[in-house]
C-alpha positions in Angstrom: 0.1 -0.1 0.0 0.8 3.7 -0.5 1.0 4.6 3.1 2.9 1.6 4.3 6.3 1.8 5.9 9.3 0.6 3.9 9.8 -3.2 5.0 13.5 -2.6 5.3 13.0 0.3 7.7 14.3 0.1 11.2 12.3 0.9 14.3 12.7 4.4 15.8 12.4 4.9 19.5 11.1 1.3 19.6 8.1 2.0 17.2 7.2 2.4 13.6 8.8 5.6 12.3 5.5 6.9 11.0 4.1 6.6 14.6 6.5 9.6 15.5 3.6 11.9 13.8 0.3 11.8 15.8 -2.5 9.6 14.3 -4.9 12.4 13.5 -2.3 14.4 11.8 -1.0 11.3 9.9 -4.5 10.5 8.7 -5.1 14.0 7.5 -1.8 13.7 5.4 -3.0 10.3 4.0 -6.2 12.1 2.7 -4.6 15.2 1.4 -4.2 15.8 -2.4 -0.7 16.8 -2.3 0.3 13.4 -0.8 -1.7 11.5 -3.0 -0.6 13.1 -6.3 3.0 14.2 -5.6 4.3 11.9 -2.8 3.4 8.7 -4.4 6.3 6.7 -5.5 8.9 9.0 -4.2 12.3 7.5 -3.2 15.5 9.0 -1.4 16.9 10.3 -4.7 13.7 11.7 -6.1 12.3 13.7 -2.9 15.1 16.2 -3.0 13.4 17.5 -6.3 10.0 18.0 -4.3 12.0 19.6 -1.2 13.6 22.2 -3.7 10.0 23.3 -4.5 9.1 24.2 -0.9 8.3 27.9 -0.3 7.5 27.5 3.4 7.4 25.2 6.6 4.9 24.6 9.1 2.5 21.9 10.4 -1.0 22.5 9.8 -3.0 25.5 8.8 -6.7 26.7 8.2 -9.9 25.9 10.1 -9.8 22.3 9.0 -6.1 21.9 10.0 -4.9 20.9 6.5 -1.3 19.6 6.5 1.5 21.5 4.9 3.7 20.3 1.9 6.6 20.3 4.5 4.8 18.1 6.9 3.9 15.6 3.9 7.5 15.3 2.8 8.5 14.8 6.5 6.3 11.8 6.7 7.5 10.6 3.4 11.1 10.7 4.8 9.9 8.7 8.0 8.1 6.1 5.4 11.2 5.4 3.2 13.9 6.0 5.9 17.0 7.3 3.7 20.3 6.7 4.6 22.0 9.1 7.2 24.3 10.4 4.4 21.6 11.8 2.5 20.0 13.8 5.5 23.4 14.9 6.2 23.8 16.2 2.7 20.4 17.7 3.1 21.5 19.7 6.2 24.8 20.8 4.5 23.0 22.2 1.5 23.5 25.9 1.7 21.6 26.8 -1.7 18.1 25.8 -0.8 17.1 26.8 2.9 13.8 24.6 2.9 15.9 21.5 1.9 18.2 22.4 4.8 15.4 22.7 7.3 13.6 19.5 6.1 16.8 17.4 6.7 17.3 19.2 10.3 13.7 18.3 11.1 14.0 14.8 10.0 17.3 14.6 12.0 15.7 15.8 15.1 13.0 13.3 15.0 15.1 10.3 14.3 18.5 11.1 15.2 20.6 10.5 18.4 21.2 13.4 20.7 25.0 13.6 19.7 24.2 13.7 16.0 21.3 16.1 16.5 23.7 18.6 18.3 26.6 17.8 16.0 24.8 18.6 12.7 22.0 21.1 13.9 24.1 23.5 15.7 26.2 24.9 12.7 22.8 26.0 11.6 23.1 28.8 14.1 25.2 30.8 11.6 22.5 30.7 9.0 20.5 34.0 9.3 18.3 33.6 6.1 14.7 34.7 6.3 12.0 31.9 6.0 8.3 31.7 6.0 6.3 29.8 8.6 2.7 28.7 7.7 0.1 29.6 10.5 -3.5 28.9 10.6 -4.3 32.4 8.9 -1.4 33.6 6.9 2.3 33.5 7.5 4.9 34.8 9.7 8.6 35.8 9.3 11.2 33.8 10.8 14.8 32.8 10.4 16.8 29.6 9.9 18.6 29.9 13.2 15.5 30.6 15.3 13.8 27.4 13.7 17.0 25.2 14.6 17.0 26.9 18.0 13.3 26.0 18.4 14.1 22.4 17.5 17.0 22.0 20.1 15.2 23.8 23.1 11.5 23.0 22.7 9.6 19.8 22.8 6.9 20.9 20.3 7.3 22.2 16.8 5.2 22.1 13.6 2.2 20.6 15.5 4.3 17.5 16.4 5.6 16.4 19.7 9.3 15.9 19.4 11.2 13.1 21.2 12.9 14.1 24.4 16.4 15.6 23.9 18.8 15.8 26.9 20.5 19.0 27.7 23.8 19.8 26.1 25.5 20.4 29.4 24.5 16.8 30.3 26.2 15.3 27.3 29.4 17.6 27.9 29.5 16.3 31.3 29.7 12.6 30.4 32.1 13.5 27.5 30.0 12.9 24.6 30.2 16.3 23.4 32.9 19.0 23.4 32.4 22.6 24.7 30.7 24.6 22.0 32.8 27.5 20.7 30.6 30.4 19.1 31.5 31.7 16.1 31.4 35.2 17.8 34.3 34.5 19.9 36.8 35.2 17.1 35.5 38.6 16.8 35.8 39.4 20.5 38.7 40.5 22.2 41.2 38.1 23.6 41.6 38.8 27.3 44.9 37.0 27.3 46.5 39.4 24.9 48.5 42.3 26.7 47.2 45.7 26.0 49.5 48.5 24.7 49.2 51.7 26.6 49.8 54.9 25.0 51.9 57.6 26.8 50.1 60.7 27.4 52.0 63.9 26.2 53.6 65.9 28.8 54.5 69.7 29.3 58.2 69.2 30.4 59.2 68.1 26.9 62.2 70.1 25.9 62.1 71.8 22.7 64.4 70.6 19.8 67.3 72.7 19.0 67.5 74.1 15.6 70.7 72.4 14.1 71.5 71.3 10.7 71.5 67.7 11.4 68.9 67.3 14.2 65.9 68.4 12.3 66.3 65.3 10.0 66.5 63.0 13.1 63.6 64.8 14.5 61.6 64.4 11.3 62.5 60.8 11.2 61.7 60.2 14.9 58.4 62.2 14.3 57.5 60.1 11.6 58.2 56.6 13.3 56.1 58.0 16.2 53.2 59.1 14.0 53.3 55.7 12.2 53.4 53.8 15.7 50.6 56.1 17.0 48.5 55.6 13.9 49.1 51.7 14.1 47.9 51.9 17.8 45.0 53.8 16.9 43.9 51.6 14.0 44.4 48.7 16.6 42.1 50.6 19.2 39.7 51.2 16.5 39.8 47.7 15.2 39.2 46.3 18.9 36.6 49.1 19.5 34.8 48.0 16.3 35.0 44.2 17.3 33.7 45.1 20.7 30.9 47.2 19.2 29.9 44.4 16.8 30.0 41.9 19.5 28.0 44.1 21.7 25.6 44.7 18.9 25.6 41.1 18.4 24.8 40.3 22.0 21.9 42.9 21.9 20.6 41.3 18.8 20.7 37.8 20.3 19.3 39.1 23.4 16.5 41.0 21.4 16.0 37.7 19.6 15.8 35.7 22.9 13.3 38.1 24.4 11.2 37.9 21.0 11.3 34.1 21.6 10.2 34.5 25.1 7.4 37.0 23.8 6.4 34.4 21.2 6.4 31.7 23.8 4.1 33.8 26.2 1.9 34.5 23.3 1.8 30.8 22.3 1.1 29.8 25.9 -1.7 32.6 26.1 -3.3 31.2 23.0 -3.0 27.9 24.2 -4.5 28.8 27.5 -7.4 30.8 25.5 -7.8 27.7 23.4 -8.1 25.4 26.2 -10.6 27.8 28.1 -12.7 27.9 25.1 -12.5 24.0 24.6 -13.4 23.9 28.4 -16.4 26.2 27.5 -17.4 24.3 24.5 -17.4 21.2 26.6 -19.3 22.7 29.4 -22.0 23.8 26.9 -22.1 20.3 25.3 -22.6 18.7 28.7 -25.4 21.3 29.4 -26.9 20.5 26.0 -26.8 16.8 26.5 -28.3 17.1 30.2 -30.9 19.4 28.8 -31.5 16.7 26.2 -31.6 13.9 28.6 -34.2 15.8 30.6 -36.4 16.4 27.6 -36.1 12.7 26.8 -37.1 11.9 30.4 -40.1 14.1 30.0 -41.2 12.5 26.8 -40.7 9.0 28.4 -42.9 10.2 31.4 -45.6 11.5 29.2 -45.4 8.5 26.8 -45.8 6.3 30.1 -48.7 8.4 31.3 -50.3 8.2 28.0 -49.8 4.5 27.7 -51.1 4.0 31.4 -54.3 6.3 30.6 -54.8 4.2 27.5 -54.6 1.1 29.4 -57.1 2.3 31.9 -59.5 3.3 29.1 -59.0 -0.2 27.5 -59.6 -1.8 30.5 -62.7 0.2 31.2 -63.9 -0.5 27.4 -63.2 -4.3 28.1 -65.1 -4.2 31.5 -68.0 -2.5 29.6 -67.8 -5.1 26.9 -67.9 -7.9 29.4 -70.9 -6.5 31.0 -72.7 -6.1 27.7 -71.7 -9.6 26.9 -73.1 -10.9 30.3 -76.2 -8.9 29.9 -76.8 -10.3 26.4 -76.1 -13.7 27.9 -78.4 -13.5 30.7 -81.1 -12.1 28.1 -80.5 -15.0 25.8 -80.7 -17.4 28.7 -83.8 -15.8 29.9 -85.5 -15.9 26.4 -84.3 -19.4 26.0 -85.8 -20.5 29.2 -89.2 -18.6 28.5 -89.4 -20.2 25.1 -88.8 -23.6 26.6 -91.5 -23.1 29.2 -93.7 -22.0 26.6 -93.0 -24.9 24.3 -93.4 -27.3 27.1 -96.9 -26.0 28.0 -97.9 -26.2 24.3 -96.7 -29.8 23.9 -98.4 -30.8 27.0 -101.6 -29.2 25.5 -101.0 -31.3 22.2 -100.7 -34.4 24.0 -103.8 -33.9 25.9 -105.5 -33.2 22.7 -104.1 -36.5 21.3 -105.4 -38.5 24.3 -108.8 -37.1 23.9 -108.8 -37.8 20.2 -107.6 -41.4 21.0 -110.5 -41.8 23.5 -113.0 -40.5 21.2 -112.0 -42.8 18.5 -112.1 -45.6 20.9 -115.5 -44.7 22.1 -116.7 -44.5 18.6 -115.2 -47.9 17.6 -117.0 -49.3 20.7 -120.3 -47.8 19.6 -120.0 -49.2 16.1 -119.3 -52.4 17.3 -122.3 -52.3 19.6 -124.5 -50.9 16.9 -123.3 -53.6 14.5 -124.2 -56.1 17.0 -127.6 -54.8 17.5 -128.1 -54.3 13.8 -127.6 -58.0 13.4 -130.0 -59.0 15.9 -132.8 -56.6 14.3 -132.1 -57.9 10.8 -133.5 -61.1 12.1 -136.5 -59.3 13.1 -137.0 -58.0 9.2 -135.4 -54.2 9.2 -135.5 -52.7 5.9 -131.9 -51.6 6.2 -129.8 -54.4 7.3 -126.5 -53.5 9.1 -127.5 -49.9 9.8 -128.4 -48.7 13.2 -130.1 -45.9 14.5 -126.9 -44.7 16.2 -125.3 -44.8 12.8 -128.0 -42.9 11.2 -128.2 -40.2 13.8 -124.9 -38.3 14.4 -123.8 -38.2 18.1 -123.5 -34.8 19.2 -119.9 -34.1 20.4 -119.2 -32.5 23.6 -117.5 -29.0 23.6 -114.2 -29.0 25.1 -113.0 -26.0 26.6 -109.4 -25.3 25.9 -106.9 -24.4 28.6 -105.5 -21.6 26.5 -108.1 -19.3 27.8 -106.7 -20.1 31.2 
């Protein structure tokens, strides 16, 4: 993959070299268009061409914290891990200042403390101006200022730098020699004896006007004048060197004070950002608490609504049960009434059937009796044999009063 570290690369500080850059910044670099279009496939020999095109340094800029081209190339160096000699050549390059700063920054990240002091301290003599990319715009800086921030601070270009021991500690254990400043050659050597110029006195005797002495006096005056002019020149040279040294010290002091002011401003900005973040977090917490209260109220209202709906449903079910029970009672009552009425009708019908049967039996008996009497009369000579008076005259039927009227 394009974002994978070279398999032949060694671990730095016990971890993957790319992990020296924070994960958030590393992911932003991976998603940056410059990384995808210009840093893909770069090697130790071709990355110098991209470094020569740099016009600024910095970590991130803008409201979305976009990574700079400088930081993209730093991550590419950590990914391919070039040889130490190549990085040293970057640092010694005097024609391109941003190539030199790229090598110095990489050496500060991965180099040993002795190598860091050995290769970065000579850059104190580089006073060229550079551009530092900020969130909004740029600021003017110098090469020596940036190198000093690398050697004295733990945070640069939005990256936490590895811990670097103090130089005095390395000097005490003999790993480094005492640093000699380039300004010491311009300063006055305290071991050199100072030549005092004799002051003129009023007791000097005038030269007698002789023919030979004026020549000697002229030659002596010439030597004295030349000696005095040499002394004056030496004194002016020393005074100029001393003035230059003092101006340089003042410049260094002013630069140090500027660094301190920048540090104070940076601390104030960081403090303001931290306060703003705290206020944002507090507002977010208040918003979350208010949202939780609203959710609790909504849940309580839903619970009350469900409870009232359950009560209404229970009342409706009770009413439905009552209606069903009343219908059931009415139905049972009607059925029992119908059964009672149907039982009475059946009893009357059975009674009628019995009466009819009795009438039929009685009619049969009468018919038999009438037949028996007709046979006896036929022997007596009746005109209509087999027909009796009982058969000729209809038998009146008794009226039966029904019980329905009751």
